[in-house]
N, C-alpha and C positions, 0 to 999 in steps of 0.2 A: 504494500501500500503506500503511495506516494505522500509527501509532508502537503500538498494539495487537497489531498483527499482529506488528511485529517483535519487542516484547518477548518471543514467543516463542521466536524464533531467536534473537537477540543479549541474552543474558543481562545484557551489561553495559550497554546502553539502559536498561532499567528500574532496575538496582542499580547506584548510584556505587561503585564498586570495578575494580580492575583485575584481567584476566581475562586467562588465556593461552590464544590459540586454536593447535590443531592440526588439519591435515586429515589424513585416513584416508587410508590406502591405496584401500580400497572401502568402501562406492562413493566416486564422486569427488565427491559434492556434500555428504557427511556431514562434521561438523566437530564435535571437541571441547574443549570450552571447561573450563579448569582454574582454581579458585580456590585463589591458594595461601595464603590465609588458614586457611578452613577443610576442604580437602582434597575441598570439593565437586567432583564431574565431571558436567557436561552433555554430552549427544549431541543436534546438533541437525542434521537434514536440512534443508541451504537448496539451493532449487532454483538460486537466480540464481548462485550457487558452483561449479555443476556443471564439474568438467574446467576449474576456474580455480585458478590458484596465487598467493597471496596473497604479494605482494613487500613489502608494509609497510604501515602503519597510520599516516598523516598527519593531526591535528588532525581528525578524524572521516571523512576518506575512505580507502576501500581500495585500492589500486594492485594491480589483478587482471590475469594475464594467462594467456589459453587455452593450455592445455596443444596443444590441436589445432591449432590456427590461427594460433596467437602472437598474435591481437588483446592490445592492450592499451591498458586504461583506466581511470580513475578511476571509484570508485562508493560513493557514500555509505552512512553506516554504517544510513541506515533502507532501505536496499535499493530504495530507488525508482529504476526506471530510467531515469526520466525527467530524475533526477541525474545523467548520467553524462558524463564528459568523457574523448572518444576522444585518444588518441597512437598516432603511428605502430607498425604492427607491429612486432617482434622477430623476423621471420621470416628464418631466415638465422645466426642469432644464439642460440648455446647458450646455455640458461636456466642451466648449472651454471656456467658462466665468468663469469657475473654474480655480483656479491656484493653487499655493502649499497647503498642508494637513500638519496640525499635530494633533500629539495624547497623550494626556496627559498622559496613564499609560497603560496597557497591556490590550487588548481588551477583555480579560477574566474577568476583576476586573470592577464590577458595578458602578466605580467611574470614565472610562474612556469617556472621552468625544471628539468627530472625528470634526475637526473647519477646515473650507475650507474658503481661501481670494480669494477675485474676481481677476480675469486678468483683465485688463483693466477696471472693473467697483467696484466701493465701495460698496461692498457685503460682508457679513459673514453669511454663511451656517454651522449650526451644529447642530449635534444630539449626543445622550448618547445609544449606543447601549443594545438591550435588554430591554431600558425603555422606548423611544422616538419612537411613531409611526409613526412619518413625522420629516421630518427636518426643522428646524427653520432659516427663512431667516429674513436677517436687511438688508434695506437700509441705506447706512451710507453719511453725507453730511458734507465731510472731508474740502473739498476746494469748493469755489464757480465758480472755474474756469472748464473749462470742459474738460480740458485736464489732470488735474492731477487726477489720480487714481493707485490704486493698481496695481502694476508690477506682483505679483502673487509670489515673494520670502516671504518667510514667515518660522519664527522658533518659538520654546517655549522654556521659561527658568523658572523656578522656578514659576508657576503660571501667567506667562503673555505669551502673543502673541506679536512677533516683525514683523511688515511687512513693507515692502517697497513700498515707495508711492512716486508717481512725475509722472512727464510728459515727452517732448523731454530729460529732464536729472533728474536721481531720485536723489533727493536731502533731503527726510527727511524719517523717520522712524515712523509708530505711534505702538504706545505700547499699546495695549488692555490688561485689566484685566480680566482674565479668570472666575473670579468667577460670575463677571457683567453677563455674557451673560446666565447664569444658573437663573439669574434673570429676563430673557426676555428683558435685556437691553444691550449696550455697552458704559462702562466707558472706555475713552482710551484718552493719550497724544501725544503731536507732539515731536519728537524729531531730531532736524535739524543733520545732516548727515556734518561731517567736509571738505567733499569734491564733488567739482560737476565736472564731467565728462562726455564725452559720450561714453557710454559702457556699462558692465554687471556688477552688484552689486550684490554680494553675503555675506548674513549672516552666520555665523555657531558658534557654541555654542561647547564650548571646555573645560571641567573642569568646570572651576569657573569664565570664561572669555568669553565675546561674542566678534569675530573679525567680521568685515565689509571688504571683499576682494574686489578691485574696479579693474574691467580689462579692459585695453581700446584696443581695436583693431586699424590694420595699418591702416583701410580704414573706418575709422569714423562708430565701429560697427561691420563690415567685417574685415574676414581675419584671419590673422598670430595674435596671442595676440602681442601688441604692448609693454606693461607696466603692471606691478601688483603694487597697491600701498593697503597694510594692516593698519588698523586703529584697536586699542583694546578699548573698550567702559568699563569704569569702571561703572557697572549696580546699586552701591550704589547712584553716583550721576551725573550717564549721563555723565561724560565728556570724552573727546578723546583723544588717543594718538597713533601719529602712530609709527608702529613699523617695523622693518628689520627681526621679526622672528616668529614664529607660538606656540611656545614654545617646538619645537621639535617635534611637531604632524606631521601628516598627512592628508592634506584636499581632498576629492573626492567633486565636485562642479559639477554642471549641472543636468539636467533631472529633477525628482521630487521632489529632497530635498536634502540638502549637508547633509554630515556624515563627523566622523572624527575619526581617530583610531591615538593609539600610534606609532611609526615607527617598534616596536616589532610583533605586532597585524598586521599590515599592511604586513610586511614583505618588507619594501622599504625602501630608503631613508630618514633620518629626514627632516623635516624644506622644504616638496615638497608639492605640489599642482597639484591635477590631476584634469583638469576641462573639460567637456565635451560639445564642441559649439553647443546646439540643434536646433538654428534658424541660426545662419548667420556661422557657421563654420563647417567644414568638416572633425574633427576628435577630439582627447583623447588630450590635450595639458599636457605636463608636466612641470611647475614652479619650478626652484629648488633655494631657498629663498637663500641660503647660496654664490651660485656665479653668482645670477641674470641670468639664462640661461634657455630660451623657448625654447622647443624642441617639435614636434611632436610626441607622445607614439602608437596613433595606428588612422589610417585612417577608418573614420565611413562609412558603406557600402551603409546607406539609411539615407543619411542627410537630414534635413530640418525641414518641418512641425511638429506641436502639435502630430498630429495622429501619427506621427511614435515616439513614446513615450519613454525615456531614464528613466532608475531605475536603481541605485547604488545598487547592493545587497553584504552586506557586510558578513564578517565571523560570527559565530555564538558561537564561542567558542574559546579561545586561547591555543593554542599547537604549540610549538618550540622545534625543535630537536636541537643537538649541531650544527649539519650541519647549520642548519637557520639559528644560532647564528654569524657562523664562516662567513657566506656569510653577514648579516648584519653588521658585526665588518669590512668587508671589504669594503663594500657600504659608511660606514660611513665615512670611513678613503680615499676612494677614491680621495678627492679633494684637493687637495697640490701640491708641487714640487716633480716630479719623480724623486728620487735618482738616477736613472742609466742616466737621461739627465744632472744632475748636477755633477755627476762626471764623464761623458765626456767632459762637459764644462771645468771641472778643468785640466783634460788633456790635452785639447788646448790650455789653458792658459799656461800651463808649454812647452807647444811646441812650442809657440810663442816667450816666454820669453828667451828660447835658442835661436832662429833664431835672433836675435835683435843684428844689427851691427852698432857700432857707426860709426857716419860720422861728416867729419871734419867742411866739406861744410856748414852755413846755410840755411836754405828752403828758406830764403828772397831773395836768391841772384836767383833762379829758374826764367828764363827769360819767359817774358809774354806769349811768342808764345807757350811753353810748358805748362804753367798753361789753357792756351784757348784749348789746346787740351787733358787737364787731364779732365776740366771741362766737356767736352760734352759726356764722358764716366761715369761720375759719375751721381748716383742717388740722391734723396731729402738728406736723412740725412747725407750721406758722403759729400755732398755740404755743408750743415749747418754746420760740424765739423771743416773746411777749414778754417772758421775765427780762430779758437784756438790756431791752429799752430803757429802762428806769427804776430805782430805787423803790418808789413808790409801789409798781405793778407786782413787785415781789411778792408783796404781802398779800394779794388777790388770792383769795380761797376757790377751792373749786373750779381752777383753772381749764384742766382737761375734762372734767363733765360737762363743761358746755360745748365741747367742740366734736366735729363729726369725726370717731374713731370707729375704724375697720381694721381689720385684721393688716398687717402687712408683711410682704415677702423678706425675710432675711436671707441671708449667705456669704459665703466666703468664696475668694478666688485663691489659686496658686500662686499668686506672684511674693510668695515671701514676705509680705507686709503684713502688718497687724490691723488691716482694715475689717469693718464687717460692714456690710451693703444692706441697705434697706430701700425695698423698692413697692413704691405705692400700685396697687393693680389698679385703681382707678381711673389715676390720673396718670399713668405712666411715668412719674417724677422718681428717680433715685437720688439715696444720701448717703453719706458715708460715716461712718462713726469710728473713732481710735481707739482702739484697745492696746494700745502699746503696752500699760502695765500687766495687761494679763500674758503677754507675748505673740508669737507669730502665729495666724490663723489658721496656719497649716496643722498646726499641733490641735486645735481645739475641735471637738465634732460635738454639734447641736443634738439632743437627745430627746428633747420634752419643752413645752412653752406652756404655759399657764398665767393668767392673770398679769401679765406682763413681763414675768419672769423666764428666765431660760434656764434648763438643766443641761450642763454641758459637760462633756468627757475632756481630758487635757491627757495628753499622750498614752492614752489607752487604761489608766489607773485612777485618775486624780477629779473627783466629783466638785463642781462648782454650782451653785445657785447664782445666778447674774441676772441683773437689772439692766439693758444695755443703756436704755434712756437715762437712769440715774444714776449709774457707776455704781451700784452697790453690790456686792458681792459677799457670799457666805460660803467657806470652805467646810464640804463635808469630810467627815473620815475619809481614810485612805480603804482602798477595798482589794482584796483578792481578784486579779484577773483571771486566773489562769482558767475558771470557767467560763463557759460565753455567757454573754448577758442576752435576755430574751425578751426584755421590757422594762421601760423604766417610766415612771411617772410621779407625779405627786399633786396634792390634793387641792391644794391655795397659795395665795402668797406666803411666802416663809417668814414675813412680817406677822402670819397668825400666830398666836401660840399654839393652837390645833392643827398646823400643817403637818401632814406626814408625807415622805419621798418615799418610793416603794421602788425598789431593784428586785427584778426576778431573772434568777440565772438557772442554768442548766448543767449537775454537775457529773450525773450520770445517766444511764439512759432508764427514764422512765421516773427520774427525781426530779424536783423543781425544791430552789433554796429560793425563800422569800425575806428581803431585807428591808427594812425601814429603819428611819430616821427621823426625830423631831427636833424642834429647833429648842437647844440647850445641851442636848446628848454628845457624848464623846465618843461615841462608837455604833456600832451597825447592831441591830437586834435582827438574828437571824431563826428561822422557821424552815424545817425539812418537810417535803411533803412529796408522796408517792403520788405520779401524775402520771398515766397509761396515756392520755390523749396529747403526746408531743409531737403536735402537726401545727403547719403555718397558722400564725395568726394576723388578722388584719392590723394592723399599728401596734400601738403601745397598750397598756392597761388605762381604762378611763374611769375618772372618779365619779361620781355620783350617789346620793342617798346616803353617803356614810361609809361606801364601799366599794371598792376597787373592781371591776367586771375585766372579765381577760377570755378573750373568744377566739378559738380555734375555728378553720374553713368547714372541717367535716366533724369535728369533735361537738363536746358540750360547752355550756356555759358555767365558766369560775367564777368566783365570788370571791373577794379576800375583805375580811371583815378585818382592819388593821386593831380595833380596842380588844375583841374576844380572839383576837390572832386566830381563826381559822379561814379554812380554805373549803369551799361547798362547790361542788359538781351539780349542774343542773341538768336534765334531757330536754334538749328544745329542739325541736325541728331545723334544720339550717334554711336558710331560706332559700338557698338556690340548693337543689339537688346535682352533687359533680359524683359522675361515676370513679370509681378509684383507681381505672385505665383512662380516663381523660387525658387528652393530649393538649387541652387549652390552658392559656393561663386563667389563673383565677386572681383576679384584683379586689380588694376589700378593702374597707375603710371604717375605723371606727370612731364615734364621738358622742357628746352628751347635749342634749339640746333643752334647754329649759326643765332640765329633771328626767327627761327621757333619752333612753339609751338609740342612738342612730346608725346605722351601718349603710353603706353604699357598697355595693356588688355590680361586678362587672364579669362576666364569663370568660369575655376573650375582646381584643382591643377595638372589635368591629362590631361588638353586640354596644346596645346601650346601658346607660348606667341606670341598675335599679335600686330605689330607697325602701328601706324597713324600719319600722318602727317594733319596740320589744314592749310588750304587756307584761308587765312585772308582777301582776297578780297571777296571770295564766302561765306565763316563762314561755309566751309562744309570739314569734315576729309575723307581723302584718306588712303587706307592702304599702307604701304610701303613692298616691297620683302625682304631688306636688310636694312643696315645700312651704307654701303660702308666701309670707313676707319675710322670707329666709335667703339668703348666701347660704351657700356652703364652698369651706377652701380645704382642697384635699391635697394630704400630704401622709408619707409614709409613717412621720414620725409623729405629727399633732396632726389633726381633723376639726376644725370648727364648722360649726352653723351659729350664723350671727342674722340679726335684722337687718334688710339691706336698707341702704340709705338713699342710694341712686333711682330714680325712677327711670331712669334713661336704661337702667342694668336690669330689668326684670327678670329674677329667679334663674342666675346664673350659677353654674358651679366653677370656681376659679381650681385649675391645676397648679400644683408646683412646679409649673416648668415655662419656659421661656417661649415666644410664639414665634420668634424672627431670630434671624442670625444676629443681629445687633443687641440682643436682648433690650428691647424698646418695649415689650408690651407681654401680657401673660394669657398663656392658654385659659381658653374656657369651655364650658360644655353648656348648652342650652337644654333645658327639659322641654320646651316649647317645640323646638323644630327638631331634637334627638341630633344634633350635631354639633361636632366640637370645631371650634375654630384656633387653629388653622385645621381646615381637613387635610392637609400632607402630614401624616405624622412624621415624615423622616425631618420634618422642619424644626420639629419640638428639641429644644436643650434643655435640659435639666442638672442644675450645680448639682457634685456630690456632696456638698455639705449645706441645708436648706431647710427653712422651717417657716412656717407661719408663725407671729407673734402679733397680739394686739396688747395697746396700754392699760394698766389697771385702771379704773373709773374712782379707786377709794378714794377717799378726801386727805 
């Protein structure tokens, strides 16, 4: 078969850019190729791949297995059957028990060795093409606990195989000496990971470094990626270091294996990560490390099960025209201040300077009645600035209460600054808050907000309660962060004596630790509970009626009483019945509204948002047709339902995502039109560290 014919089958051979290949269920020889850059999707019928599963792509070679005969072989990407390297048959092995695969060298080399690690099983399966007549299978006893097993994620570097290992939380890496496998044995060491989060972990080998990319999702492993934490491991002494850059490279994660390219090879912006969520996600996400923005790059047509295998196809040679270099230059310098906007702002300042008029009468003489009329028409930031006009206005009471207060979108960027950014979703204005006294914003993660206060986590273990507008800060006791945190909340402003801060941790399978703190206490109060419903939950626990409510997707409704220190589980019918084998994403948000418990669900990104209210007497969910005079502000950490103030924005639902490339407006959803604005989901960009916050109306 000639190269020209292959160009019609494999688009990645004719154009030097990465493609994601996905197998359709039917027909078995059809493949779908997806371009993460321009949203292009191509369908190809490839007879050579009929009934074949692709287990990986290694330097231009496809590792294939026949689903019917279990015949296993390497086939070059030019699809020439003469360039076929046979391997022993995998007959007798369950393909779903086999995780990721690594190859030591070119399949044409006699020293080549192919190694699989198990998926949810502690097994190693390996062979040498053209030498071994059968696969060698080793069962390992790495952990006596039944729920700690290989996850299937594996990479190879310098004669060693690195495989992720763990249970509900992946917390270690098994380092296997490849030479020991040739002796029929398996020599390994255990490398503890620096972080324990519920999400997906990916190992990537780039140049002389190995990176651990940890991605947590918005709903405990499902939904939109919420944060991305990167560590680099020094392979000489196995020490970890958290980094904010991936060395200018571009990572392609998910599917059968992870790949890395330089920005010139990839034809993409540097320090970007493209991740395909194969199991719980619905598309390819782009994570830009320079500005900490996550966006949906491409929507997958066939999301879900392992049989719908995903495989990244990397360019086989490096070629760039001057046009491509100019495009790369523009991409690399795309982030920054818009000069046209800066010039416009400068001109506006000049006009304001010319329009200034000297006023002889002092502002302090303004009658109180006029001040009250003025306050009713001012918004939060303008109201806060009034106190700096004159000393007399500092004594005005209830200044904020008279202003139009609605939740604001707070987020940080990865510019190594100490600025927190506030965005007004109604008027599209942005403000910055200097938090130099707290440290770099990249070390801070927002966890929960209420009454104008934020529960933040610094460097993964230090808790603070902060009011960013008043600069008040309360240190909380340090908490062991070895266990994964699965929920955080607090009942009211910490200036109230009855405030309770709640942290839910998972330390073993089916066990929860609930820790509480009250103002004046020096340490956490810990309670441990057996909890068999360890499944994803829509957001953090919500406090109402003196209790914290915690709701899994398919489980029961759990209620924690901080006064009695009891955890009750109620049998409630889930708002939406989800099949255990469902391949769609479930997005859910839990919130309190006027004492009622509200949840917003969406079965998949294409479906409409549905709103349910809990009848606390019957412990049953009922669907609502609308919200009345309320707006909803959705976020995976804190969601709010508040009376709306603007008649021009009836009944919208605000999302914690920017609707445009320049982050000038917030995405919204209308219950009347059942449409999202913007309609193109690829335009949505979500900061990795963001939350909705409202200012307290307390006196």
